[in-house]
C-alpha positions as CSV (number, residue, x, y, z in Angstrom):
1,M,0.0,-0.1,-0.1
2,K,2.8,2.0,0.7
3,H,4.3,1.4,-2.4
4,V,1.1,2.1,-4.0
5,L,0.9,5.7,-2.6
6,T,4.2,6.4,-3.3
7,A,3.5,5.9,-6.7
8,A,0.2,8.0,-7.2
9,L,2.3,10.8,-5.6
10,L,4.7,11.2,-8.0
11,S,2.6,10.4,-10.8
12,F,0.3,14.1,-9.5
13,G,3.7,15.6,-8.9
14,A,4.9,14.6,-12.7
15,A,1.7,15.7,-14.0
16,P,1.4,19.3,-13.9
17,L,5.0,18.9,-14.2
18,A,5.3,17.7,-17.7
19,A,1.8,20.7,-18.6
20,Q,4.6,23.4,-17.6
21,V,7.7,21.6,-20.0
22,G,5.5,21.9,-22.9
23,S,7.0,22.3,-26.2
24,A,10.1,21.8,-26.6
25,P,12.1,25.2,-26.7
26,D,12.9,24.8,-30.9
27,K,9.4,23.4,-31.5
28,S,7.4,25.2,-29.4
29,P,5.0,28.7,-31.1
30,Y,6.3,30.9,-28.7
31,Q,9.7,32.7,-29.0
32,D,11.4,35.4,-27.9
33,F,12.0,38.0,-29.8
34,N,14.7,41.0,-28.7
35,Y,15.5,43.4,-30.6
36,H,15.5,46.9,-29.0
37,Q,14.8,49.3,-32.4
38,D,12.9,49.4,-35.6
39,F,12.7,51.5,-38.7
40,T,9.1,50.8,-40.9
41,V,8.6,53.0,-43.9
42,W,4.2,52.0,-45.0
43,A,1.4,52.7,-47.0
44,G,-2.6,52.5,-46.6
45,Y,-5.4,54.2,-46.0
46,F,-6.7,56.7,-44.9
47,G,-11.0,57.2,-44.3
48,G,-11.0,61.0,-42.8
49,N,-14.1,62.1,-41.7
50,T,-15.5,65.1,-43.4
51,G,-17.4,66.3,-40.9
52,E,-20.8,67.4,-40.1
53,A,-20.5,70.2,-43.2
54,G,-18.7,67.5,-45.2
55,I,-15.3,70.1,-45.9
56,G,-12.6,68.3,-43.2
57,P,-10.1,65.9,-45.1
58,Q,-11.1,63.9,-47.4
59,S,-11.0,59.7,-47.9
60,S,-7.2,59.2,-49.6
61,S,-4.0,56.9,-49.5
62,I,-1.2,57.8,-46.8
63,L,2.1,56.7,-46.5
64,G,4.9,57.5,-43.9
65,V,7.7,56.4,-41.5
66,R,7.7,55.1,-38.2
67,Y,10.8,54.8,-36.0
68,G,10.0,52.3,-32.9
69,L,12.0,51.5,-29.4
70,H,11.8,48.7,-27.0
71,V,11.3,50.2,-23.8
72,G,11.1,47.4,-21.0
73,G,8.5,44.0,-20.6
74,P,6.2,44.3,-23.2
75,A,6.0,48.2,-23.6
76,E,6.9,49.5,-27.7
77,F,7.9,53.5,-28.2
78,D,6.9,54.7,-31.3
79,V,7.5,58.2,-33.3
80,R,5.3,58.2,-36.7
81,I,5.1,60.6,-39.2
82,G,2.3,60.7,-41.9
83,R,0.8,62.3,-44.9
84,A,-2.7,61.6,-46.5
85,F,-2.8,63.1,-49.9
86,S,-6.1,64.3,-49.5
87,N,-8.5,66.7,-50.6
88,R,-10.9,68.6,-49.5
89,L,-14.5,70.7,-50.1
90,V,-14.7,74.3,-50.8
91,L,-18.2,75.9,-49.9
92,D,-18.8,79.8,-50.1
93,P,-21.7,80.4,-47.0
94,I,-22.4,83.7,-48.4
95,K,-24.6,81.6,-51.7
96,I,-27.2,79.6,-51.9
97,G,-28.3,76.2,-54.0
98,A,-26.2,74.4,-56.2
99,A,-23.8,78.0,-56.5
100,R,-23.1,77.5,-53.0
101,T,-20.3,74.5,-54.1
102,V,-17.2,75.9,-54.6
103,G,-15.3,72.5,-56.5
104,T,-12.4,70.9,-55.0
105,E,-9.0,71.5,-54.4
106,S,-5.7,70.2,-52.5
107,G,-6.2,69.0,-49.0
108,A,-2.9,67.3,-47.9
109,L,-2.7,67.1,-44.5
110,W,0.3,66.1,-41.7
111,V,-0.1,63.9,-38.6
112,A,3.1,63.0,-35.9
113,D,2.4,61.0,-32.9
114,L,4.2,59.8,-30.3
115,G,2.7,56.7,-29.0
116,I,3.1,53.4,-26.8
117,N,2.4,50.1,-27.6
118,L,1.8,46.9,-25.3
119,A,2.3,43.3,-26.9
120,L,-0.1,40.9,-26.1
121,T,2.1,38.3,-25.8
122,G,4.3,39.6,-23.6
123,K,8.5,39.2,-25.1
124,K,7.9,36.7,-27.3
125,S,5.7,35.3,-30.8
126,F,3.6,33.5,-31.3
127,H,4.4,31.8,-34.7
128,H,6.2,34.6,-35.5
129,V,3.4,37.0,-35.1
130,V,2.7,39.7,-31.8
131,P,-0.9,41.8,-31.5
132,E,-0.2,45.1,-30.2
133,V,-2.3,47.5,-28.7
134,G,-1.6,50.8,-28.4
135,F,-2.8,54.9,-28.0
136,G,-1.2,58.2,-27.6
137,I,-0.9,61.7,-28.9
138,G,0.4,64.5,-31.8
139,V,-1.1,67.2,-34.2
140,A,-2.9,66.7,-37.9
141,S,-1.8,70.4,-40.3
142,S,-2.6,70.7,-43.4
143,S,-0.8,73.4,-45.6
144,A,-4.2,74.8,-47.5
145,S,-4.6,78.1,-47.1
146,Q,-8.0,79.8,-45.5
147,D,-11.1,78.8,-48.1
148,V,-13.5,81.5,-49.9
149,G,-15.6,80.2,-46.4
150,G,-13.2,81.7,-44.2
151,Y,-12.3,77.4,-43.0
152,S,-8.9,76.3,-42.6
153,F,-7.6,72.9,-41.6
154,G,-4.8,74.2,-40.3
155,T,-2.9,72.5,-37.0
156,G,-4.5,71.0,-34.0
157,F,-3.4,68.2,-31.5
158,A,-5.0,64.7,-32.5
159,I,-5.2,61.3,-29.9
160,H,-5.0,57.7,-31.4
161,G,-5.7,54.6,-31.0
162,G,-5.4,51.3,-32.5
163,G,-4.2,47.9,-32.2
164,G,-2.1,45.8,-35.3
165,L,0.3,43.0,-35.9
166,K,3.7,42.8,-36.1
167,F,5.4,40.1,-38.1
168,V,8.8,39.3,-36.5
169,T,11.7,36.7,-37.7
170,H,15.7,36.1,-36.1
171,G,16.9,38.5,-39.4
172,P,16.8,42.1,-39.8
173,W,12.8,42.9,-41.9
174,G,10.4,42.3,-40.8
175,A,6.8,43.8,-41.4
176,R,3.3,45.1,-39.7
177,L,-0.2,45.6,-40.1
178,D,-1.5,48.3,-37.7
179,V,-5.0,49.6,-37.9
180,T,-5.6,53.6,-35.8
181,D,-8.2,55.6,-35.4
182,Y,-7.4,59.5,-35.6
183,F,-9.2,61.8,-33.3
184,W,-9.1,65.9,-34.1
185,Q,-11.5,68.3,-34.2
186,L,-12.7,70.2,-37.2
187,S,-13.4,74.4,-36.2
188,Y,-16.0,75.9,-38.4
189,P,-16.2,79.3,-39.2
190,G,-19.2,81.6,-38.1
191,S,-20.2,82.4,-41.3
192,Y,-20.9,78.7,-42.0
193,F,-24.0,79.5,-38.7
194,L,-25.7,82.3,-40.7
195,A,-28.2,82.0,-44.0
196,P,-27.1,84.1,-46.9
197,T,-30.5,86.2,-47.7
198,G,-33.3,83.5,-49.8
199,G,-31.5,80.5,-47.8
200,T,-30.5,78.5,-45.4
201,A,-27.5,78.1,-42.9
202,I,-24.8,75.6,-43.3
203,L,-25.1,74.0,-40.3
204,S,-27.7,75.0,-37.8
205,A,-27.6,76.6,-34.3
206,S,-27.6,73.3,-32.4
207,Q,-24.7,71.8,-33.8
208,V,-21.3,72.3,-32.5
209,Q,-18.5,74.9,-33.8
210,N,-15.9,72.8,-32.4
211,Q,-16.5,68.8,-33.2
212,W,-14.4,65.9,-32.8
213,V,-14.5,63.7,-36.2
214,S,-13.1,59.9,-36.0
215,N,-10.0,59.1,-39.2
216,P,-10.0,55.2,-39.7
217,V,-6.3,54.8,-41.2
218,L,-5.3,50.7,-42.1
219,T,-1.7,50.5,-42.8
220,F,0.9,47.9,-43.9
221,G,4.8,48.9,-43.6
222,I,7.8,46.7,-43.9
223,S,10.4,47.1,-41.3
224,Y,14.2,47.0,-40.6
225,I,15.7,45.3,-37.1
226,F,19.4,47.7,-36.8
227,S,19.8,46.6,-32.6
228,R,19.0,43.2,-30.6
């Protein structure tokens, strides 16, 4: 009986040990990634939100660069600069009907931001993939001049949040797929709330003058890893 009890205890002790060991290191789907810095060139789609008046930056292609710095544990600090090749709608608030729409003009948009990303798999990849979530702050700016209606996008504060997948290898090259949602304000001129003779105002009195809008961005990039 004593030998049977001893064997049973050894069996129970060995079971969790086997569960902890799992796959052999060279066959495990989880692999350590230990690089510290990378540089990415990316491109994608900018989903511009034109706001209630329809004059904000329109949807377009976007491209940019990114620098990433692993700062410890699952955390990574990044800096991004991007340019959306956007257009904007120009309205003349003192006109009525079809004459109010002047047309579209180039309104290319620059976005620069600082962010913190957290790897959901810690310091390991799963089949060479690292899922991430992140958030940050920055600025959005357009060099387009003030239009006939008194509107210009100018330069303003922006915040963002999102997630993505980072593809890592044991070599110097990697890739990443990111979905980011940028939030900024569209500030409408006072003339948009005034009704011209024989017509209606572009915006009603109940509409806010500074409107927060959401602008989703989908990008894919190729990364060069230069510090391990």
